[in-house]
C-alpha positions in Angstrom: 107.4 -37.5 13.0 105.7 -34.2 13.8 103.1 -34.3 16.6 100.7 -31.5 17.7 100.4 -30.6 21.3 97.1 -31.8 22.9 96.2 -28.2 23.8 96.2 -27.2 20.2 93.8 -30.1 19.3 91.5 -29.1 22.1 91.5 -25.4 20.9 90.8 -26.5 17.4 87.9 -28.7 18.5 86.5 -25.9 20.6 86.7 -23.6 17.5 85.1 -26.1 15.3 82.3 -26.7 17.8 81.6 -23.0 18.0 81.5 -22.7 14.2 79.1 -25.7 14.0 76.9 -24.1 16.6 76.8 -20.9 14.7 76.0 -22.6 11.4 73.2 -24.7 13.1 71.8 -21.6 14.7 71.8 -19.8 11.3 70.2 -22.7 9.6 67.5 -23.0 12.2 66.8 -19.2 11.8 66.1 -19.5 8.1 62.5 -19.1 7.0 61.5 -22.5 5.5 58.4 -24.0 4.1 57.1 -27.3 5.4 58.6 -30.0 3.1 55.1 -30.6 1.7 55.6 -27.3 -0.2 58.3 -28.2 -2.7 59.0 -27.7 -6.3 56.3 -29.2 -8.6 53.6 -29.0 -5.9 49.9 -28.8 -6.6 47.7 -26.7 -4.4 44.0 -27.4 -4.0 41.7 -25.1 -6.1 38.5 -23.4 -4.8 39.4 -23.8 -1.1 41.4 -21.8 1.5 44.9 -23.1 1.1 46.9 -23.2 4.4 50.7 -22.7 3.8 53.0 -23.3 6.8 56.7 -23.6 7.8 59.3 -22.5 10.3 61.3 -19.4 11.2 62.8 -17.6 14.2 60.2 -17.2 17.0 58.6 -13.8 16.5 59.8 -13.4 13.0 57.4 -11.9 10.4 57.0 -14.1 7.4 55.4 -12.9 4.1 54.1 -15.4 1.6 53.4 -14.5 -2.0 51.7 -16.7 -4.6 50.3 -15.5 -7.9 48.6 -12.1 -7.0 48.2 -12.9 -3.3 50.5 -11.7 -0.5 49.8 -12.7 3.2 51.8 -12.4 6.3 52.1 -14.2 9.7 54.4 -14.1 12.7 56.2 -17.2 13.9 55.0 -18.5 17.3 57.3 -19.3 20.3 58.2 -22.6 18.6 59.1 -20.9 15.4 56.0 -22.2 13.6 54.1 -19.9 11.1 51.1 -20.4 9.0 49.1 -18.4 6.5 46.0 -19.0 4.3 45.8 -18.2 0.7 42.3 -17.3 -0.5 40.5 -19.8 -2.8 41.9 -19.9 -6.3 40.6 -21.4 -9.6 42.6 -24.1 -11.3 45.7 -22.8 -13.0 48.1 -24.9 -15.1 50.6 -22.0 -15.5 53.5 -22.7 -13.2 54.1 -20.1 -10.5 56.5 -19.5 -7.6 55.5 -19.8 -4.0 57.7 -17.4 -2.0 58.2 -16.9 1.7 60.2 -13.9 2.9 61.5 -13.1 6.3 65.2 -12.5 7.2 65.8 -14.7 4.1 63.8 -15.6 1.1 62.9 -19.1 0.0 61.2 -20.0 -3.3 59.3 -23.1 -4.4 59.0 -23.3 -8.2 56.7 -24.8 -10.8 53.6 -24.8 -8.5 50.2 -25.4 -10.0 46.6 -25.2 -8.7 44.1 -28.0 -9.3 42.7 -31.1 -7.6 44.6 -32.8 -4.7 43.8 -36.2 -3.4 45.3 -38.2 -0.5 45.9 -41.8 -1.6 46.5 -44.2 1.3 46.3 -47.8 2.4 48.5 -50.9 2.2 50.3 -52.7 -0.6 47.6 -52.5 -3.3 47.8 -48.7 -3.0 51.6 -48.7 -2.6 52.3 -51.0 -5.7 53.7 -49.0 -8.6 52.8 -48.9 -12.3 55.8 -50.9 -13.5 54.4 -54.5 -12.8 50.8 -53.7 -13.9 49.0 -54.9 -17.0 50.2 -53.3 -20.2 52.8 -51.4 -18.1 55.2 -50.8 -21.0 52.6 -49.0 -23.1 51.1 -47.2 -20.1 54.4 -45.8 -19.0 55.4 -44.8 -22.6 52.2 -42.8 -22.9 52.4 -41.2 -19.5 53.2 -37.7 -20.7 51.1 -35.8 -18.2 53.1 -32.9 -16.8 50.0 -31.6 -15.0 49.8 -34.8 -12.9 52.1 -34.7 -9.9 52.8 -37.5 -7.4 54.1 -36.9 -3.8 55.6 -40.1 -2.4 55.7 -40.1 1.4 58.6 -41.9 2.9 57.8 -44.8 5.2 58.2 -43.1 8.6 56.4 -44.5 11.6 56.2 -42.2 14.6 55.2 -42.4 18.3 53.8 -38.8 18.2 52.2 -36.7 15.4 55.0 -35.4 13.1 55.0 -31.9 11.8 56.6 -32.4 8.4 55.9 -34.9 5.6 59.0 -36.6 4.3 58.9 -36.9 0.5 58.9 -35.0 -2.7 56.8 -34.0 -5.7 57.4 -35.7 -9.0 56.1 -34.6 -12.4 54.5 -37.4 -14.4 56.4 -38.4 -17.5 57.4 -41.6 -19.2 60.6 -41.4 -17.1 58.9 -41.2 -13.8 55.4 -42.7 -14.0 56.6 -46.3 -13.5 57.3 -45.5 -9.8 53.9 -43.9 -9.2 51.3 -45.7 -7.1 49.4 -47.5 -9.8 46.0 -47.1 -8.2 46.6 -43.4 -7.6 48.0 -42.9 -11.1 45.1 -44.5 -13.0 42.6 -42.6 -10.7 44.5 -39.3 -11.3 44.7 -39.9 -15.1 40.9 -40.4 -15.2 40.4 -37.2 -13.3 42.7 -35.3 -15.6 41.1 -36.5 -18.8 37.7 -35.5 -17.5 38.4 -32.3 -15.6 41.4 -31.0 -17.6 43.0 -29.4 -14.5 46.3 -30.2 -12.6 46.1 -33.2 -10.4 48.1 -33.7 -7.2 48.4 -37.3 -5.8 49.6 -37.6 -2.2 50.7 -41.2 -1.9 51.0 -42.2 1.7 50.8 -46.0 1.8 52.7 -49.0 3.2 52.3 -52.6 2.3 51.1 -55.2 4.8 49.7 -52.7 7.2 46.5 -53.0 9.2 44.1 -50.2 9.7 45.0 -49.4 13.4 48.4 -47.8 12.6 46.5 -45.4 10.2 44.2 -44.2 13.0 44.9 -41.3 15.3 45.0 -41.7 19.1 41.7 -39.8 19.3 40.2 -42.3 16.8 41.4 -45.3 18.7 40.1 -43.8 22.0 36.6 -43.3 20.5 36.1 -46.9 19.4 35.6 -49.9 21.8 37.3 -52.4 19.4 40.1 -49.9 18.7 40.7 -49.3 22.4 41.1 -53.1 22.9 43.7 -53.3 20.1 45.6 -50.3 21.6 45.6 -51.9 25.1 46.9 -55.2 23.6 49.7 -53.2 21.9 50.6 -51.3 25.0 51.1 -54.7 26.7 53.5 -55.6 23.9 55.4 -52.3 24.3 55.8 -52.9 28.0 57.3 -56.3 27.4 59.5 -55.1 24.4 62.7 -54.6 26.3 62.6 -58.2 27.6 61.6 -59.5 24.2 64.4 -57.5 22.5 67.0 -58.9 24.9 65.7 -62.4 24.5 65.9 -62.0 20.7 69.5 -60.9 20.8 70.4 -64.0 22.9 68.4 -66.3 20.8 69.8 -64.8 17.6 73.4 -65.2 18.7 72.7 -68.8 19.7 71.0 -69.5 16.3 74.0 -68.1 14.4 76.4 -70.3 16.5 74.3 -73.4 15.7 74.2 -72.5 12.0 77.9 -72.0 11.8 78.5 -75.3 13.7 76.3 -77.2 11.4 78.0 -75.7 8.4 81.5 -76.7 9.7 80.2 -80.2 10.3 78.6 -80.4 6.8 75.1 -80.9 8.3 71.9 -79.4 7.0 70.6 -76.6 9.1 66.9 -75.9 8.7 66.0 -74.1 11.9 64.3 -70.8 11.2 66.0 -67.7 12.5 64.3 -66.0 15.5 61.8 -63.3 14.6 62.8 -59.8 15.6 60.2 -58.3 18.0 58.5 -55.1 16.9 58.7 -52.1 19.2 56.9 -48.8 19.7 58.0 -47.5 16.2 56.8 -50.5 14.3 54.5 -50.1 11.3 52.2 -52.4 13.3 51.9 -50.0 16.2 48.5 -48.3 16.5 48.7 -44.6 15.5 52.3 -45.0 14.2 51.5 -44.4 10.5 48.9 -41.8 11.1 51.5 -39.9 13.2 54.3 -40.2 10.7 52.5 -40.3 7.3 49.1 -38.6 7.7 49.3 -36.0 10.4 52.1 -34.1 8.6 49.6 -33.3 5.8 47.2 -31.7 8.2 46.0 -29.0 7.6 46.7 -29.2 3.9 43.8 -28.4 1.6 42.7 -31.5 -0.2 39.7 -32.5 -2.3 39.4 -36.0 -0.8 40.8 -39.4 0.0 41.1 -42.7 -1.9 41.8 -45.8 0.2 42.8 -49.4 -0.6 43.3 -51.5 2.5 41.7 -54.4 4.4 43.7 -57.5 3.4 45.6 -57.3 6.7 42.4 -57.0 8.7 40.5 -59.9 7.2 40.9 -62.1 10.2 39.3 -59.5 12.4 36.5 -58.4 10.1 34.0 -57.8 12.8 36.2 -55.1 14.4 36.7 -53.5 10.9 33.0 -52.7 10.8 33.6 -50.0 13.4 37.3 -49.3 12.9 37.0 -48.2 9.3 34.1 -45.7 9.8 35.9 -44.4 12.9 39.1 -43.7 11.0 37.1 -41.9 8.3 35.4 -39.7 10.8 38.6 -38.9 12.6 40.5 -38.0 9.4 37.7 -35.7 8.4 37.8 -34.0 11.8 41.5 -33.5 11.6 41.5 -32.0 8.2 38.7 -29.6 9.2 37.2 -29.4 5.7 33.9 -31.0 6.4 32.9 -34.4 5.1 35.6 -34.6 2.5 35.0 -37.4 -0.1 36.3 -40.8 1.0 36.3 -43.5 -1.7 37.7 -46.9 -1.1 38.4 -50.2 -3.0 36.5 -53.2 -1.9 38.8 -56.3 -1.7 39.1 -58.2 -5.0 38.8 -61.9 -5.4 41.7 -64.0 -4.1 41.7 -67.7 -3.5 44.2 -67.8 -0.7 42.4 -65.3 1.4 40.5 -66.1 4.6 37.2 -64.4 5.6 37.5 -62.0 2.7 33.7 -62.1 2.0 33.1 -60.9 5.6 35.8 -58.2 5.3 34.1 -56.9 2.0 30.9 -56.7 3.9 32.6 -54.9 6.8 34.0 -52.4 4.3 30.5 -51.5 3.2 29.6 -50.3 6.7 31.5 -47.1 5.7 28.8 -46.4 3.1 26.5 -45.4 5.9 28.7 -42.3 6.3 28.0 -39.3 4.0 30.2 -38.6 1.0 31.7 -42.1 0.8 31.8 -44.5 -2.2 33.0 -47.9 -3.1 34.9 -49.4 -6.0 33.9 -53.1 -6.4 36.7 -55.2 -7.7 35.4 -58.8 -7.2 35.7 -59.4 -10.9 39.3 -58.1 -11.6 41.4 -59.8 -8.9 43.8 -62.7 -9.4 43.1 -66.0 -7.8 46.7 -66.6 -6.9 48.0 -63.1 -6.6 47.1 -60.8 -3.7 48.2 -57.9 -5.9 46.0 -57.8 -8.9 47.7 -56.3 -12.0 44.6 -54.6 -13.4 44.7 -51.3 -11.6 43.4 -49.4 -14.6 39.8 -50.5 -13.7 40.4 -49.8 -10.0 41.4 -46.2 -10.8 38.4 -45.9 -13.2 35.9 -47.1 -10.7 37.2 -44.9 -8.0 37.0 -42.0 -10.4 33.4 -42.8 -11.3 32.5 -42.1 -7.7 34.3 -38.8 -7.8 32.7 -37.8 -11.0 29.2 -38.5 -9.7 29.5 -37.3 -6.2 32.4 -34.8 -5.9 32.2 -33.1 -9.2 28.5 -33.5 -9.9 29.0 -34.7 -13.4 26.5 -37.5 -13.2 26.8 -41.0 -14.7 26.6 -44.4 -13.1 29.2 -45.0 -10.4 28.1 -48.3 -8.9 27.3 -51.8 -9.9 24.1 -53.6 -8.6 23.8 -53.3 -4.8 21.6 -55.6 -2.8 18.3 -53.8 -1.8 16.2 -56.5 -0.4 14.6 -60.0 -0.9 11.1 -61.4 -0.9 9.8 -64.9 -0.9 7.7 -66.2 -3.8 6.6 -69.8 -3.2 9.7 -71.8 -3.1 11.9 -69.1 -4.6 13.4 -65.8 -3.5 13.3 -62.6 -5.5 16.3 -60.4 -5.0 16.0 -56.6 -5.5 18.9 -54.3 -6.4 19.8 -50.6 -6.6 21.9 -49.5 -9.6 20.4 -52.4 -11.6 19.5 -50.7 -14.9 20.5 -53.1 -17.7 21.0 -56.0 -15.3 23.0 -58.7 -17.1 25.2 -61.8 -16.6 28.4 -62.4 -18.4 27.8 -66.2 -17.8 24.6 -67.6 -19.2 24.3 -69.9 -16.2 24.6 -67.0 -13.7 26.6 -68.8 -11.1 27.5 -67.4 -7.7 24.1 -67.5 -5.9 23.4 -69.9 -3.0 20.3 -70.1 -0.9 19.4 -71.7 2.4 16.4 -72.7 4.5 16.0 -72.3 8.3 18.6 -75.0 8.8 21.3 -72.6 7.5 22.6 -75.1 5.0 23.5 -73.3 1.7 23.1 -74.9 -1.7 23.9 -73.6 -5.2 20.9 -71.9 -6.7 19.4 -71.6 -10.2 19.2 -67.9 -11.0 17.4 -66.0 -13.7 17.2 -62.2 -14.4 13.7 -60.7 -14.5 14.0 -57.0 -15.2 16.0 -55.4 -12.5 15.5 -58.4 -10.1 16.8 -61.9 -9.9 14.8 -65.0 -9.0 16.7 -67.8 -7.2 15.7 -71.3 -6.3 17.0 -74.8 -5.6 15.3 -78.2 -5.6 17.3 -78.9 -2.4 15.8 -75.9 -0.6 12.0 -76.0 -0.5 11.5 -73.1 2.0 14.4 -70.7 1.3 14.9 -67.9 3.8 18.4 -66.6 2.9 20.4 -65.8 -0.3 24.0 -65.0 -0.8 25.9 -63.9 -3.9 29.7 -64.1 -4.6 30.1 -64.9 -0.9 33.5 -66.5 -1.0 37.2 -65.5 -1.1 37.4 -66.1 -4.8 33.9 -66.5 -6.2 32.3 -66.5 -9.6 30.9 -63.0 -10.1 29.2 -62.6 -13.4 26.5 -60.1 -12.5 26.8 -56.6 -13.9 24.6 -53.6 -14.8 24.3 -51.8 -18.1 27.3 -49.6 -17.2 29.4 -52.8 -17.1 30.0 -52.4 -13.3 30.0 -55.5 -11.2 27.5 -56.3 -8.5 28.8 -56.1 -4.9 28.9 -59.4 -3.1 26.1 -59.7 -0.5 24.1 -61.9 1.9 20.6 -61.4 3.2 21.3 -63.2 6.4 23.5 -62.3 9.4 24.5 -65.8 10.3 28.1 -66.5 11.4 
């Protein structure tokens, strides 16, 4: 048997280490774009477009796109950034090129409308399981619609680079697109006829706090309390992790023993504790999945989240607007449009009526809009399969507000109530063509000063509704669709559903 002398092995290891160091140094020195700028990307039209990446500290980097050429010098950390001047929409693919000591090219880049699409599972869910998915996917030949899927990466600090890739929409790829984002983007494309970029940064089961920045949490009393509670959990994490390992080992032993003895073993496994990089950690998803897109030029945001916060609906009243304000401040593009989906009907939910109301607090902010979905949920499925109408209703907000194309974008919205003898007259905004899809107009309840609610008889009079009940002689409050899974037959002439409401503020 032939053996090598140890000294030779050491020399070879030293040589390999040196070569590895050289290769790593060379790789680090290459001019690179941020991973956001990849093949098939869409750049925002009609705005300054920041483009950024890395190079050697002090290296001059020249970026070329279409007829523009701009240069920058990498800072001490090797970071560089340039701005392309505003460009009109352009569906002709072009190369985005960065040149320093080396040249890097990103191909098939378009210019159009870019929207950030975020939230929890109802934003994350893909087209495949949706209603009519087979036909929708087969018809999804939209090469000018592109989808960037952000990988699920929590972080304890704001990350520099988005982890993901751009995908061109086709029957082969559309099934894996976010359904809410896809149907929203498809509506935009059909109306605007420009390239559409959809940045899908969503994660199922997540509360709003992980999507908030540290500055956002610090600026809100409720958010600070949440953050402080989490900090206590982080401090105890090492102890809880150690305890979990011991308990898990013991659980496995007990399970194996029961199996050997032919006994049933029904004890649940210990639950693994969540640490600082959990998707539950405040700021973790903002840091890992939103911050990397700053300072990208975008048109606006669509948001579908809230199910995981329903038990703390009162806090959501301030958390949600705080998050919107902070995202806008971070992107530094003014009050960018922010359109969200109000929670759909769902029988197994708790406090969903209160969470829907909490979501509406965001409408007090400028340039916000709501897609009501109280009529298209699924009583026994938290993930409604009709995302086509979700996308459409979000797009109606964009058409009316962002693109100034007009058209109705909202169903009837509660605007006030007045007492008329033993009845109440409810007034609405967006009530032209007010109608009910159920002749009995269920869903209304009224109460007197005793705060006891009873079903009400309701009738439409023009753009108002008169409600009364023989059991409530002196009504003072009215509610509509105020339940987790209520009847919701009220629409306007644009066939958009009324938003659930209450005239009282009782608990």
